[in-house]
C-alpha positions as CSV (number, residue, x, y, z in Angstrom):
1,X,-11.9,-23.7,-12.9
2,X,-8.2,-22.4,-11.3
3,X,-7.3,-24.0,-8.0
4,X,-6.1,-21.9,-4.8
5,X,-2.9,-23.5,-5.4
6,X,-2.6,-22.6,-8.6
7,X,-3.7,-19.0,-7.6
8,X,-1.2,-19.0,-5.2
9,X,1.4,-19.7,-7.6
10,X,0.6,-17.2,-9.9
11,X,0.8,-14.1,-7.2
12,X,3.3,-15.4,-4.8
13,X,6.1,-13.4,-6.6
14,X,4.1,-10.2,-7.0
15,X,7.1,-7.7,-5.6
16,X,6.4,-5.3,-2.6
17,X,5.5,-1.7,-3.4
18,X,3.1,0.9,-4.0
19,X,1.6,3.2,-6.7
20,X,1.5,6.9,-6.3
21,X,-1.0,9.2,-7.6
22,X,1.3,9.2,-10.6
23,X,1.3,5.2,-11.4
24,X,4.7,5.4,-10.0
25,X,6.1,2.1,-8.0
26,X,7.8,3.0,-4.7
27,X,9.2,-0.5,-2.6
28,X,9.7,1.3,0.5
29,X,6.9,2.2,2.8
30,X,8.2,6.0,2.8
31,X,5.8,8.3,1.6
32,X,3.4,5.7,1.8
33,X,1.0,6.9,4.2
34,X,0.4,10.3,2.5
35,X,1.2,8.7,-1.5
36,X,-0.5,5.8,-2.0
37,X,-3.2,5.0,-4.2
38,X,-5.0,1.7,-4.5
39,X,-4.2,-0.6,-7.6
40,X,-6.9,-2.2,-9.2
41,X,-6.4,-6.1,-9.5
42,X,-5.4,-5.6,-13.4
43,X,-3.0,-3.3,-12.5
44,X,-1.2,-5.1,-9.8
45,X,-0.8,-7.7,-12.1
46,X,0.4,-6.1,-14.7
47,X,3.3,-4.1,-13.0
48,X,3.7,-6.5,-10.4
49,X,3.8,-4.5,-7.4
50,X,0.9,-4.5,-4.4
51,X,1.2,-4.2,-1.0
52,X,-1.1,-6.3,1.7
53,X,-4.3,-4.1,1.0
54,X,-4.2,-5.0,-3.1
55,X,-3.4,-8.5,-2.6
56,X,-6.0,-8.8,-0.6
57,X,-8.4,-7.3,-3.7
58,X,-6.7,-9.5,-5.6
59,X,-7.7,-12.5,-3.8
60,X,-10.9,-11.3,-3.1
61,X,-12.1,-11.3,-6.6
62,X,-10.2,-14.5,-7.2
63,X,-12.5,-16.0,-4.1
64,X,-15.6,-14.8,-5.3
65,X,-15.5,-15.5,-9.0
66,X,-14.6,-19.1,-7.5
67,X,-17.9,-19.3,-5.3
68,X,-15.1,-20.1,-2.6
69,X,-16.4,-18.8,1.5
70,X,-13.8,-15.9,2.2
71,X,-13.0,-13.0,4.2
72,X,-10.4,-10.4,3.9
73,X,-9.3,-9.3,7.0
74,X,-7.8,-6.1,8.6
75,X,-5.7,-6.8,11.7
76,X,-4.3,-3.7,13.7
77,X,-3.0,-3.0,17.6
78,X,-5.1,-1.0,18.6
79,X,-2.6,1.2,21.1
80,X,-2.6,5.0,21.1
81,X,1.1,5.2,21.2
82,X,1.6,2.9,17.8
83,X,-0.2,2.0,15.1
84,X,0.5,-1.2,13.2
85,X,-1.7,-3.1,11.0
86,X,-1.9,-5.4,8.3
87,X,-4.6,-7.5,5.8
88,X,-4.4,-10.9,4.3
89,X,-7.4,-13.1,3.5
90,X,-9.0,-16.7,5.1
91,X,-10.8,-18.8,2.9
92,X,-13.1,-22.2,4.1
93,X,-12.9,-25.4,2.4
94,X,-14.3,-29.1,4.2
95,X,-14.9,-27.4,7.2
96,X,-11.4,-26.0,7.7
97,X,-10.5,-22.8,7.5
98,X,-7.1,-21.5,5.7
99,X,-4.8,-18.4,5.9
100,X,-4.0,-16.9,2.4
101,X,-0.9,-15.1,2.7
102,X,0.8,-13.6,-0.6
103,X,2.5,-10.4,0.7
104,X,4.2,-11.0,4.2
105,X,7.3,-12.1,3.1
106,X,8.1,-14.5,5.6
107,X,5.0,-16.4,6.0
108,X,3.9,-15.9,2.0
109,X,1.7,-19.5,1.7
110,X,-1.7,-21.2,2.3
111,X,-1.9,-22.0,5.9
112,X,-4.1,-24.5,7.3
113,X,-6.2,-24.4,10.7
114,X,-9.0,-26.1,12.7
115,X,-10.7,-22.4,13.3
116,X,-10.6,-18.6,12.8
117,X,-9.9,-18.4,16.3
118,X,-6.5,-20.5,15.9
119,X,-5.8,-18.2,12.9
120,X,-6.3,-14.5,15.0
121,X,-4.5,-16.5,17.9
122,X,-1.3,-17.0,15.4
123,X,-1.4,-13.4,14.4
124,X,-1.7,-12.6,18.4
125,X,1.4,-14.6,18.7
126,X,3.1,-13.3,15.7
127,X,2.5,-9.8,15.4
128,X,6.2,-8.1,15.7
129,X,6.8,-7.8,12.2
130,X,4.4,-5.5,12.4
131,X,4.5,-4.1,15.9
132,X,8.5,-4.0,15.6
133,X,8.7,-4.3,18.8
134,X,7.0,-5.0,22.0
135,X,3.4,-5.2,21.9
136,X,0.1,-6.2,23.9
137,X,-1.4,-8.9,22.1
138,X,-4.4,-8.0,24.4
139,X,-4.9,-4.8,21.5
140,X,-4.5,-6.7,18.7
141,X,-7.9,-6.7,17.1
142,X,-9.8,-8.3,13.8
143,X,-12.2,-6.8,11.3
144,X,-13.8,-8.0,8.2
145,X,-13.5,-5.5,5.4
146,X,-15.3,-4.7,2.3
147,X,-16.8,-1.8,0.3
148,X,-13.0,-0.7,-0.9
149,X,-12.6,0.5,-4.5
150,X,-9.4,1.0,-6.8
151,X,-8.5,5.0,-6.3
152,X,-8.9,4.7,-2.6
153,X,-5.9,6.7,-0.5
154,X,-4.3,5.1,2.7
155,X,-6.9,7.1,5.0
156,X,-9.7,6.5,3.2
157,X,-8.9,2.5,3.1
158,X,-8.0,2.8,6.9
159,X,-10.9,4.2,7.2
160,X,-13.2,2.0,5.0
161,X,-11.6,-0.6,6.8
162,X,-12.5,0.5,10.5
163,X,-15.9,0.5,9.2
164,X,-16.2,-3.4,9.7
165,X,-17.3,-5.8,11.4
166,X,-15.6,-7.8,14.0
167,X,-14.9,-11.3,13.5
168,X,-16.6,-13.9,15.5
169,X,-14.2,-16.5,16.5
């Protein structure tokens, strides 16, 4: 069986980019709100481009196949004046929690923490890459999401994430 480290090394160099309805890859977020279509894991590996949402689905496939306890997390700034979000995976190993990050360029890696709360506190204190400026860390929320499928638009994906459940810290 492939280890988590082996899987990370396999996916860490996947480029950041989204696919439109015609399968064209875009390396800038411009237009993604209106035009992005969530890809399946096979396409991601074939095209070697994905956004965080797609990387999490690739990670979900790996963790499920490996029987590893995990959660896919949708983190967002709950501020009516500014919306910022990210998705990432966490997994449990020997009573420790790990943040598996394969898309946030400056944070790529497998990061070890004592608890889910510690992971979420890290995000609360380091969300500036997504907020792009000052933000109220008390307005950052975390939802565990599921039931996303290839072919979803940005709007469908985000709406599905908002149906997720708040994660106990």
